[in-house]
C-alpha positions, -999 to 999 in steps of 0.1 A, spaced: 346 -316 -797 346 -290 -817 364 -280 -847 400 -273 -838 398 -284 -807 426 -309 -794 424 -344 -797 425 -366 -763 455 -384 -755 439 -421 -761 464 -451 -760 461 -449 -794 474 -417 -802 504 -423 -779 514 -453 -796 512 -430 -822 539 -404 -810 560 -430 -794 561 -450 -830 572 -420 -846 592 -407 -819 615 -440 -820 616 -439 -856 625 -402 -852 600 -386 -873 592 -363 -844 621 -337 -844 610 -312 -866 578 -320 -876 546 -306 -864 527 -324 -837 487 -321 -832 484 -308 -800 468 -334 -775 452 -329 -744 449 -354 -712 420 -367 -699 430 -400 -683 455 -411 -665 465 -442 -681 479 -430 -714 496 -403 -692 515 -421 -671 524 -445 -699 535 -416 -719 555 -405 -682 570 -442 -685 582 -434 -720 595 -401 -712 616 -421 -688 634 -437 -716 641 -405 -729 616 -412 -757 593 -385 -751 598 -353 -733 581 -354 -699 546 -347 -703 546 -315 -682 572 -298 -705 556 -314 -734 546 -286 -758 521 -304 -777 503 -319 -744 479 -299 -725 473 -317 -689 440 -303 -687 425 -309 -652 452 -337 -649 473 -310 -642 471 -306 -602 480 -344 -602 511 -339 -623 519 -309 -603 519 -329 -568 540 -361 -586 569 -330 -598 569 -315 -561 582 -350 -549 549 -356 -527 547 -391 -515 510 -393 -513 480 -369 -528 442 -366 -528 427 -341 -550 415 -315 -523 376 -305 -522 367 -333 -551 389 -361 -540 383 -376 -574 420 -382 -581 447 -394 -561 482 -412 -560 505 -428 -536 542 -437 -541 560 -465 -532 592 -468 -512 620 -491 -505 598 -510 -477 560 -514 -477 542 -487 -460 524 -491 -425 493 -505 -427 475 -469 -421 489 -453 -449 475 -482 -475 444 -483 -458 438 -443 -461 448 -444 -496 427 -473 -506 393 -459 -488 400 -430 -509 400 -447 -540 371 -470 -531 350 -437 -524 357 -424 -550 345 -454 -572 313 -450 -550 311 -417 -558 314 -418 -598 285 -448 -595 298 -479 -585 279 -499 -561 298 -500 -526 306 -542 -529 323 -531 -564 340 -501 -550 354 -525 -527 363 -550 -548 383 -527 -571 402 -511 -542 412 -546 -531 427 -553 -563 449 -518 -560 462 -537 -527 472 -565 -549 490 -550 -575 510 -525 -546 520 -555 -532 532 -568 -565 557 -539 -566 577 -550 -536 577 -587 -547 584 -585 -582 598 -554 -599 630 -553 -579 629 -517 -575 599 -511 -554 607 -478 -548 602 -466 -584 563 -472 -585 536 -453 -584 497 -460 -577 472 -435 -589 433 -435 -595 409 -410 -612 371 -410 -612 344 -392 -629 304 -398 -635 303 -438 -646 340 -440 -647 368 -453 -628 404 -455 -637 435 -463 -622 473 -472 -627 499 -492 -615 530 -487 -624 567 -490 -617 606 -487 -637 614 -523 -622 631 -552 -643 598 -562 -662 578 -593 -662 599 -610 -686 630 -607 -664 615 -614 -637 600 -648 -651 633 -657 -662 646 -658 -627 623 -688 -623 639 -722 -633 608 -731 -656 613 -697 -679 652 -691 -681 645 -696 -723 617 -671 -725 627 -644 -745 595 -628 -757 580 -600 -736 539 -606 -751 543 -640 -735 561 -633 -706 529 -607 -700 501 -637 -710 517 -662 -688 526 -631 -655 484 -630 -658 478 -668 -652 470 -680 -617 503 -696 -603 523 -684 -629 554 -662 -609 591 -662 -608 589 -681 -577 576 -712 -592 547 -734 -600 546 -753 -569 550 -726 -545 513 -715 -545 520 -680 -555 515 -658 -586 509 -622 -592 479 -620 -580 455 -607 -610 424 -629 -596 410 -600 -575 412 -577 -605 396 -600 -631 369 -607 -598 361 -567 -593 359 -563 -630 329 -588 -632 299 -574 -652 316 -543 -656 329 -531 -691 362 -528 -688 397 -521 -705 430 -533 -694 461 -524 -708 494 -543 -695 528 -529 -710 564 -542 -702 594 -545 -729 582 -541 -760 548 -551 -756 514 -548 -746 486 -573 -735 452 -556 -742 417 -570 -728 386 -553 -729 346 -555 -730 322 -566 -706 335 -594 -683 376 -585 -696 392 -619 -688 424 -634 -699 405 -658 -729 399 -622 -740 433 -613 -743 454 -599 -773 490 -591 -774 509 -563 -799 542 -549 -804 548 -514 -790 579 -489 -784 600 -507 -753 595 -495 -723 612 -502 -688 592 -513 -660 556 -529 -659 526 -508 -662 489 -517 -653 461 -495 -668 426 -503 -663 393 -482 -673 359 -496 -661 324 -481 -665 287 -481 -660 262 -470 -679 267 -435 -671 298 -432 -682 305 -407 -712 317 -424 -748 354 -431 -753 378 -439 -777 390 -472 -774 420 -473 -752 441 -496 -774 
């Protein structure tokens, strides 16, 4: 980075902005300029703006959207589904009140899979990542109780593939509290950890149902992955090679509505990147 160039909007920068806003320290202060280069921090920025904590990304004077501007513009236009023309290296799909017809999701999943393959991931791994996206897409309809507020997005570059699944629903704590076993649960961080545990869901432990995160961890096997799960006033963070729940850590963050999952995974071709938590 040349002297004077904007810093990247990574999760550390986003947390700093959000905490400053929560303490009312942004008003009237000179804010450094940031450039959005990854969709994970950008979509979480948008989640926080929906709460009123931060301005909308497209109107934040201190945020340059750079190559992500076409994606944000397409979302602002109310487009239900979009894949970048030509390069097809990024795209998004909005959820609706009811799940889309199979061809709609299949087409979007294939676009994500092709982007991952083009960025350097083996076809089998790209297919597993697309399958994980499909499971997380289904979770919005099963658990958010606001299925028409969701969005699934992906972005690829050489050696790196990232995706986001987000909604403005009830969040994981309220979802789990609807199950008899978790009515006394009152911690968003613990709720996030439980949500990622096989077999745990608002439907109860004896139903054989969960949130379907196993395909995500299978898809990230033998990859360098950085995962951020956000709900309420906590984030659950996992990173490293072969990421798993065993290496998870939780951290308190400014509160946000809904649930957000941001995943970035790399092959050996990826450019060095700042830590995403």
